[in-house]
Each structure stands twice: as structure tokens, then as C-alpha cells.
NUTORDO-801625 format. One record per atom (N, C-alpha, C, CB): atom name; x, y, z. Coordinates in Angstrom, 2 decimals. Glycine has a CB too. Example, Ala and Ser with C-alpha at 12.3 -4.5 7.8 and 13.67 -1.06 7.14 Angstrom:
<sites>
atome,u,v,w
N,13.19,-5.69,7.80
CA,12.30,-4.50,7.80
C,13.20,-3.30,7.80
CB,11.31,-4.47,9.05
N,12.85,-2.25,7.08
CA,13.67,-1.06,7.14
C,12.90,0.03,7.87
CB,14.08,-0.60,5.72
</sites>
This chain:
<sites>
atome,u,v,w
N,0.85,-1.19,0.00
CA,0.00,0.00,0.00
C,0.89,1.24,0.00
CB,-0.97,0.00,1.24
N,0.57,2.19,-0.84
CA,1.39,3.40,-0.94
C,1.06,4.37,0.19
CB,1.18,4.08,-2.31
N,2.00,5.29,0.43
CA,1.83,6.29,1.48
C,0.71,7.26,1.11
CB,3.15,7.05,1.71
N,-0.05,7.66,2.12
CA,-1.14,8.60,1.93
C,-0.60,9.94,1.44
CB,-1.94,8.79,3.24
N,-1.19,10.46,0.38
CA,-0.82,11.77,-0.15
C,-2.02,12.70,-0.06
CB,-0.32,11.65,-1.62
N,-1.94,13.69,0.82
CA,-3.08,14.60,1.01
C,-3.35,15.47,-0.21
CB,-2.85,15.47,2.21
N,-4.59,15.88,-0.33
CA,-4.99,16.82,-1.38
C,-5.02,18.21,-0.77
CB,-6.39,16.44,-2.00
N,-4.25,19.11,-1.34
CA,-4.12,20.47,-0.82
C,-4.62,21.47,-1.86
CB,-2.65,20.77,-0.44
N,-5.40,22.43,-1.40
CA,-5.78,23.56,-2.24
C,-5.01,24.76,-1.72
CB,-7.35,23.81,-2.22
N,-4.34,25.46,-2.62
CA,-3.58,26.65,-2.24
C,-4.16,27.85,-2.98
CB,-2.06,26.48,-2.55
N,-4.67,28.81,-2.22
CA,-5.12,30.08,-2.80
C,-3.94,31.03,-2.71
CB,-6.40,30.66,-2.04
N,-3.44,31.50,-3.85
CA,-2.25,32.35,-3.90
C,-2.59,33.70,-4.52
CB,-1.12,31.67,-4.69
N,-2.16,34.77,-3.85
CA,-2.45,36.11,-4.39
C,-1.67,36.33,-5.69
CB,-2.10,37.21,-3.34
N,-2.28,37.05,-6.57
CA,-1.74,37.31,-7.90
C,-0.41,38.06,-7.88
CB,-2.74,38.09,-8.70
N,-0.21,38.94,-6.92
CA,0.90,39.88,-6.97
C,2.18,39.39,-6.30
CB,0.50,41.16,-6.35
N,2.06,38.56,-5.28
CA,3.25,38.10,-4.56
C,3.37,36.59,-4.52
CB,3.24,38.65,-3.15
N,2.38,35.93,-3.97
CA,2.50,34.49,-3.73
C,2.48,33.65,-5.00
CB,1.39,34.05,-2.83
N,1.64,34.00,-5.94
CA,1.62,33.23,-7.19
C,2.96,33.34,-7.92
CB,0.47,33.71,-8.10
N,3.52,34.56,-8.05
CA,4.87,34.64,-8.64
C,5.92,33.91,-7.80
CB,5.26,36.11,-8.80
N,5.74,33.87,-6.47
CA,6.66,33.11,-5.61
C,6.59,31.62,-5.93
CB,6.33,33.34,-4.14
N,5.37,31.12,-6.14
CA,5.20,29.72,-6.53
C,5.81,29.47,-7.91
CB,3.70,29.33,-6.54
N,5.63,30.43,-8.82
CA,6.21,30.31,-10.15
C,7.74,30.31,-10.08
CB,5.73,31.46,-11.05
N,8.30,31.17,-9.23
CA,9.75,31.21,-9.06
C,10.27,29.87,-8.55
CB,10.15,32.33,-8.09
N,9.55,29.25,-7.63
CA,9.95,27.92,-7.14
C,10.00,26.95,-8.30
CB,8.97,27.41,-6.03
N,9.02,27.03,-9.19
CA,8.97,26.13,-10.33
C,10.09,26.36,-11.33
CB,7.66,26.26,-11.03
N,10.29,27.62,-11.73
CA,11.33,27.89,-12.74
C,12.73,27.71,-12.17
CB,11.17,29.31,-13.29
N,12.85,27.81,-10.84
CA,14.15,27.57,-10.19
C,14.37,26.10,-9.88
CB,14.26,28.39,-8.90
N,13.39,25.29,-10.22
CA,13.42,23.84,-10.00
C,13.63,23.48,-8.53
CB,14.52,23.22,-10.84
N,13.01,24.27,-7.65
CA,13.05,23.97,-6.22
C,11.99,22.91,-5.95
CB,12.79,25.27,-5.36
N,12.42,21.81,-5.37
CA,11.53,20.67,-5.14
C,10.60,20.92,-3.96
CB,12.35,19.40,-4.91
N,9.34,20.60,-4.15
CA,8.36,20.56,-3.06
C,7.27,19.57,-3.48
CB,7.75,21.99,-2.75
N,6.51,19.05,-2.52
CA,5.51,18.03,-2.85
C,4.50,18.54,-3.88
CB,4.77,17.60,-1.59
N,4.11,17.69,-4.81
CA,3.17,18.09,-5.87
C,1.70,17.95,-5.46
CB,3.42,17.26,-7.10
N,1.43,17.97,-4.17
CA,0.09,17.70,-3.66
C,-0.90,18.84,-3.88
CB,0.16,17.39,-2.21
N,-0.43,20.04,-4.11
CA,-1.32,21.20,-4.13
C,-1.81,21.56,-5.52
CB,-0.61,22.39,-3.54
N,-3.04,22.01,-5.54
CA,-3.60,22.66,-6.71
C,-3.64,24.13,-6.35
CB,-5.03,22.08,-7.11
N,-3.00,24.95,-7.16
CA,-2.90,26.37,-6.85
C,-3.98,27.14,-7.60
CB,-1.50,26.90,-7.20
N,-4.71,27.96,-6.85
CA,-5.75,28.80,-7.42
C,-5.31,30.25,-7.23
CB,-7.15,28.53,-6.75
N,-5.16,30.97,-8.32
CA,-4.71,32.36,-8.28
C,-5.90,33.26,-7.93
CB,-4.09,32.79,-9.65
N,-5.69,34.11,-6.93
CA,-6.70,35.10,-6.55
C,-6.05,36.48,-6.65
CB,-7.25,34.82,-5.09
N,-6.83,37.50,-6.85
CA,-6.26,38.83,-6.97
C,-5.64,39.29,-5.66
CB,-7.31,39.82,-7.43
N,-6.22,38.87,-4.54
CA,-5.71,39.26,-3.22
C,-6.12,38.18,-2.23
CB,-6.26,40.68,-2.79
N,-5.29,37.95,-1.23
CA,-5.62,36.95,-0.21
C,-6.92,37.32,0.52
CB,-4.47,36.81,0.79
N,-7.26,38.60,0.55
CA,-8.51,39.04,1.19
C,-9.74,38.55,0.43
CB,-8.54,40.56,1.30
N,-9.57,38.18,-0.81
CA,-10.69,37.70,-1.62
C,-11.06,36.26,-1.32
CB,-10.37,37.84,-3.09
N,-10.26,35.58,-0.52
CA,-10.54,34.18,-0.16
C,-11.55,34.19,0.99
CB,-9.22,33.41,0.24
N,-12.77,33.88,0.66
CA,-13.82,33.91,1.68
C,-13.91,32.56,2.39
CB,-15.19,34.27,1.04
N,-14.51,32.55,3.57
CA,-14.71,31.28,4.26
C,-15.47,30.27,3.40
CB,-15.46,31.51,5.56
N,-16.35,30.76,2.55
CA,-17.12,29.86,1.67
C,-16.18,29.10,0.74
CB,-18.15,30.67,0.84
N,-15.15,29.76,0.20
CA,-14.19,29.09,-0.69
C,-13.47,27.97,0.06
CB,-13.16,30.10,-1.26
N,-13.08,28.26,1.29
CA,-12.34,27.28,2.10
C,-13.25,26.08,2.41
CB,-11.83,27.93,3.43
N,-14.48,26.35,2.84
CA,-15.41,25.27,3.16
C,-15.73,24.44,1.92
CB,-16.70,25.84,3.76
N,-15.87,25.12,0.80
CA,-16.16,24.40,-0.46
C,-14.99,23.49,-0.86
CB,-16.45,25.41,-1.60
N,-13.77,23.96,-0.63
CA,-12.59,23.13,-0.93
C,-12.64,21.84,-0.12
CB,-11.28,23.91,-0.65
N,-12.96,21.96,1.16
CA,-13.07,20.75,2.00
C,-14.22,19.88,1.54
CB,-13.25,21.13,3.48
N,-15.33,20.48,1.20
CA,-16.48,19.73,0.72
C,-16.15,18.95,-0.56
CB,-17.67,20.67,0.47
N,-15.28,19.52,-1.39
CA,-14.91,18.88,-2.65
C,-13.76,17.89,-2.52
CB,-14.54,19.94,-3.66
N,-13.28,17.66,-1.28
CA,-12.29,16.60,-1.08
C,-10.90,17.04,-0.67
CB,-12.18,15.84,-2.30
N,-10.69,18.32,-0.43
CA,-9.37,18.76,0.03
C,-9.14,18.27,1.46
CB,-9.24,20.31,-0.04
N,-7.90,17.94,1.76
CA,-7.51,17.55,3.12
C,-6.94,18.75,3.87
CB,-6.49,16.40,3.08
N,-6.50,19.77,3.14
CA,-5.94,20.97,3.74
C,-6.06,22.13,2.78
CB,-4.47,20.75,4.13
N,-6.13,23.35,3.34
CA,-6.22,24.57,2.52
C,-5.14,25.53,3.00
CB,-7.64,25.23,2.62
N,-4.33,25.98,2.06
CA,-3.26,26.94,2.31
C,-3.63,28.24,1.60
CB,-1.86,26.40,1.84
N,-3.60,29.34,2.35
CA,-3.86,30.66,1.77
C,-2.55,31.44,1.88
CB,-5.06,31.41,2.51
N,-2.09,31.98,0.75
CA,-0.84,32.72,0.75
C,-1.07,34.12,0.20
CB,0.24,31.99,-0.07
N,-0.35,35.09,0.77
CA,-0.52,36.47,0.34
C,0.75,37.27,0.53
CB,-1.65,37.11,1.09
N,0.65,38.54,0.19
CA,1.77,39.48,0.35
C,2.09,39.66,1.83
CB,1.43,40.84,-0.31
N,3.34,39.98,2.12
CA,3.74,40.27,3.49
C,2.98,41.50,4.00
CB,5.27,40.50,3.59
N,2.74,41.52,5.31
CA,2.08,42.67,5.94
C,2.88,43.93,5.60
CB,1.95,42.48,7.50
N,2.18,44.95,5.14
CA,2.82,46.20,4.75
C,3.17,46.26,3.27
CB,4.06,46.41,5.56
N,3.09,45.13,2.57
CA,3.43,45.08,1.15
C,2.25,44.76,0.25
CB,4.51,44.06,0.93
N,1.05,44.76,0.78
CA,-0.13,44.39,-0.01
C,-0.36,45.40,-1.13
CB,-1.37,44.29,0.89
N,-0.61,44.89,-2.32
CA,-0.90,45.75,-3.46
C,-2.26,46.43,-3.32
CB,-0.86,44.95,-4.75
N,-3.08,45.94,-2.40
CA,-4.37,46.56,-2.12
C,-4.37,47.16,-0.72
CB,-5.51,45.52,-2.26
N,-3.23,47.65,-0.30
CA,-2.98,48.40,0.93
C,-3.12,47.54,2.19
CB,-3.91,49.57,1.02
N,-4.34,47.12,2.52
CA,-4.51,46.34,3.75
C,-5.27,45.04,3.51
CB,-5.23,47.18,4.79
N,-5.24,44.56,2.29
CA,-5.95,43.32,1.97
C,-5.47,42.14,2.78
CB,-5.81,43.01,0.51
N,-4.15,42.05,2.96
CA,-3.63,40.91,3.71
C,-4.03,40.96,5.18
CB,-2.11,40.86,3.58
N,-4.20,42.16,5.72
CA,-4.68,42.28,7.10
C,-6.13,41.80,7.19
CB,-4.57,43.75,7.60
N,-6.91,42.10,6.17
CA,-8.29,41.60,6.13
C,-8.30,40.09,5.96
CB,-9.07,42.27,4.98
N,-7.37,39.57,5.17
CA,-7.27,38.12,5.00
C,-6.97,37.44,6.33
CB,-6.18,37.77,3.96
N,-6.10,38.06,7.11
CA,-5.76,37.50,8.42
C,-7.00,37.41,9.31
CB,-4.67,38.37,9.10
N,-7.81,38.45,9.31
CA,-9.06,38.43,10.08
C,-10.01,37.36,9.55
CB,-9.74,39.82,10.04
N,-10.16,37.29,8.22
CA,-11.04,36.30,7.61
C,-10.63,34.88,7.96
CB,-11.05,36.47,6.09
N,-9.33,34.61,7.92
CA,-8.86,33.25,8.17
C,-8.95,32.88,9.66
CB,-7.42,33.09,7.68
N,-8.84,33.85,10.54
CA,-9.06,33.58,11.97
C,-10.50,33.14,12.19
CB,-8.74,34.83,12.84
N,-11.44,33.84,11.58
CA,-12.86,33.46,11.69
C,-13.11,32.11,11.03
CB,-13.76,34.55,11.05
N,-12.48,31.89,9.89
CA,-12.65,30.62,9.18
C,-12.13,29.46,10.02
CB,-11.94,30.67,7.82
N,-10.99,29.65,10.68
CA,-10.43,28.61,11.54
C,-11.39,28.26,12.67
CB,-9.07,29.06,12.12
N,-12.04,29.27,13.23
CA,-13.03,29.02,14.29
C,-14.20,28.19,13.76
CB,-13.55,30.35,14.87
N,-14.64,28.52,12.55
CA,-15.73,27.76,11.92
C,-15.31,26.31,11.70
CB,-16.15,28.40,10.57
N,-14.07,26.10,11.22
CA,-13.58,24.74,10.98
C,-13.55,23.93,12.26
CB,-12.18,24.78,10.36
N,-13.17,24.55,13.37
CA,-13.19,23.85,14.66
C,-14.63,23.48,15.06
CB,-12.54,24.72,15.75
N,-15.55,24.43,14.87
CA,-16.95,24.17,15.22
C,-17.54,23.02,14.38
CB,-17.79,25.43,15.02
N,-17.10,22.93,13.13
CA,-17.61,21.88,12.24
C,-16.92,20.53,12.43
CB,-17.46,22.33,10.80
N,-15.87,20.51,13.25
CA,-15.14,19.26,13.47
C,-14.07,18.97,12.43
CB,-16.10,18.14,13.51
N,-13.82,19.90,11.54
CA,-12.77,19.74,10.54
C,-11.42,20.01,11.18
CB,-12.99,20.68,9.32
N,-11.36,21.03,11.99
CA,-10.14,21.38,12.71
C,-9.38,22.52,12.05
CB,-9.24,20.18,12.82
N,-8.97,23.47,12.89
CA,-8.27,24.64,12.36
C,-6.87,24.32,11.86
CB,-8.18,25.70,13.43
N,-6.32,23.17,12.23
CA,-4.98,22.80,11.78
C,-4.94,22.42,10.30
CB,-4.47,21.64,12.61
N,-6.08,22.29,9.68
CA,-6.13,21.98,8.25
C,-6.14,23.24,7.38
CB,-7.37,21.15,7.95
N,-6.06,24.39,8.03
CA,-6.02,25.67,7.32
C,-4.77,26.42,7.76
CB,-7.31,26.53,7.60
N,-4.06,26.99,6.79
CA,-2.88,27.79,7.13
C,-2.85,29.03,6.26
CB,-1.58,26.97,6.95
N,-2.43,30.13,6.87
CA,-2.23,31.40,6.18
C,-0.76,31.75,6.28
CB,-3.13,32.55,6.78
N,-0.14,32.02,5.13
CA,1.30,32.36,5.09
C,1.53,33.53,4.15
CB,2.15,31.14,4.64
N,2.58,34.30,4.46
CA,2.99,35.43,3.61
C,4.21,35.01,2.80
CB,3.29,36.70,4.47
N,4.09,35.11,1.49
CA,5.17,34.73,0.57
C,5.26,35.80,-0.52
CB,4.93,33.31,-0.05
N,6.44,36.39,-0.68
CA,6.60,37.42,-1.71
C,7.03,36.80,-3.03
CB,7.63,38.48,-1.26
N,7.03,37.62,-4.07
CA,7.37,37.16,-5.41
C,8.79,36.62,-5.50
CB,7.19,38.28,-6.41
N,9.69,37.12,-4.68
CA,11.08,36.68,-4.71
C,11.40,35.54,-3.77
CB,11.97,37.82,-4.40
N,10.38,34.95,-3.17
CA,10.59,33.90,-2.17
C,10.15,32.52,-2.66
CB,9.86,34.24,-0.90
N,10.70,32.09,-3.77
CA,10.39,30.76,-4.29
C,10.77,29.68,-3.31
CB,11.09,30.53,-5.61
N,11.93,29.83,-2.67
CA,12.38,28.86,-1.67
C,11.44,28.80,-0.48
CB,13.78,29.18,-1.21
N,10.98,29.96,-0.05
CA,10.04,30.01,1.07
C,8.73,29.34,0.70
CB,9.79,31.46,1.52
N,8.24,29.57,-0.53
CA,7.01,28.92,-0.96
C,7.16,27.41,-0.87
CB,6.65,29.34,-2.40
N,8.28,26.89,-1.35
CA,8.53,25.44,-1.31
C,8.58,24.94,0.13
CB,9.85,25.10,-2.04
N,9.23,25.70,1.02
CA,9.31,25.31,2.43
C,7.92,25.27,3.07
CB,10.21,26.27,3.21
N,7.13,26.29,2.80
CA,5.77,26.36,3.36
C,4.94,25.18,2.85
CB,5.09,27.69,2.99
N,5.02,24.92,1.57
CA,4.24,23.82,0.99
C,4.68,22.48,1.58
CB,4.40,23.81,-0.54
N,5.98,22.27,1.69
CA,6.50,21.01,2.25
C,6.03,20.84,3.69
CB,8.04,20.99,2.18
N,6.15,21.89,4.47
CA,5.75,21.86,5.87
C,4.26,21.58,6.01
CB,6.11,23.18,6.55
N,3.46,22.22,5.19
CA,2.01,22.04,5.28
C,1.60,20.63,4.87
CB,1.29,23.08,4.41
N,2.20,20.11,3.82
CA,1.89,18.73,3.40
C,2.24,17.76,4.52
CB,2.66,18.36,2.10
N,3.38,17.93,5.16
CA,3.76,17.06,6.28
C,2.76,17.17,7.42
CB,5.18,17.42,6.78
N,2.32,18.40,7.72
CA,1.34,18.61,8.79
C,0.04,17.88,8.48
CB,1.07,20.11,8.98
N,-0.43,17.97,7.25
CA,-1.69,17.33,6.87
C,-1.53,15.81,6.85
CB,-2.16,17.84,5.49
N,-0.36,15.31,6.45
CA,-0.12,13.86,6.50
C,-0.27,13.33,7.92
CB,1.27,13.53,5.96
N,0.23,14.09,8.89
CA,0.12,13.68,10.30
C,-1.34,13.65,10.75
CB,0.93,14.62,11.21
N,-2.14,14.59,10.25
CA,-3.55,14.65,10.62
C,-4.36,13.54,9.95
CB,-4.14,16.02,10.24
N,-3.89,13.08,8.79
CA,-4.58,12.04,8.06
C,-5.66,12.58,7.16
CB,-5.16,11.06,9.01
N,-6.28,11.67,6.42
CA,-7.32,12.03,5.46
C,-8.51,12.61,6.19
CB,-7.74,10.81,4.62
N,-9.07,13.67,5.62
CA,-10.27,14.29,6.18
C,-11.48,13.44,5.81
CB,-10.43,15.76,5.66
N,-12.24,13.09,6.82
CA,-13.47,12.31,6.60
C,-14.64,13.15,7.07
CB,-13.42,10.93,7.34
N,-15.39,13.67,6.12
CA,-16.56,14.48,6.44
C,-17.78,13.58,6.55
CB,-16.79,15.59,5.37
N,-18.62,13.87,7.52
CA,-19.85,13.10,7.70
C,-20.94,13.68,6.82
CB,-20.29,13.10,9.18
N,-21.73,12.80,6.24
CA,-22.89,13.23,5.45
C,-23.99,13.65,6.40
CB,-23.38,12.09,4.50
N,-24.73,14.69,6.02
CA,-25.86,15.11,6.85
C,-27.15,14.97,6.09
CB,-25.69,16.54,7.34
</sites>
């Protein structure tokens, strides 16, 4: 039997994190291929509904990445994202999914190595938690 490989959804902001992920790729920096990356204009645009829908569709973990605090192209979008993800984590705990399956990280366009480190770390964290099993209602 092969090792469990979690399904990860990564929401990456268009201006910093997505180019950071691209830099990791063009620099051939190795990281687990578990994630499907969805480009968003700003990390603040990732609503709790998107996160819940990702879990409903079979994701084992959701990673949200954005510009560093103070560097947001939309001034304070990343600060709003931080507030949104805190509330989303609380919802995940209430639903029994667990806040540890959601992570928010800041990755700039020049941090391809950091993107790879974050992705590797998150995949390992989700592997320890195991496959998400949602109950039908």
C-alpha cells in the first residue's frame, strides 16, 4: 500500500504568492506536488465559503498565501485576509474539521524557496492529521 498523499488547495495572491510559486517552479526547487494552486487577486478575496467548499470537494488541507504585511498591493488586503482566516479557523473547529487543516502564510514574489518550504511543511502537517473524513448530513 502506498503512502497517503493529502490533497491540498492553495489560494495564492496574484501579486506576490503566485509569482513566488512560479519562481519555485522555474528555479526547480523541489516541493511536494500535492497542491492545486488557485490564483486570486488578493488573499482578502478568499472567503470562508471558498475554504469550506474546498473541503467539501475533497481537500484535506487549505493553504492561503498572500503578500507580506505592509506590502499588499491593495494596501490592507492581507490584514483583512488575516481576520477572515481567523474566523474561518473558528468555523472549521466548530464543524469538526479542525483549524490545523487551514494555514495562512505570507510569501513574496522573490521567495520561491520560502514557498517550497511552506508547501512542504504544510503537506507534512496534513499527512500527520490524516485524510479528512466528512460526515454526510
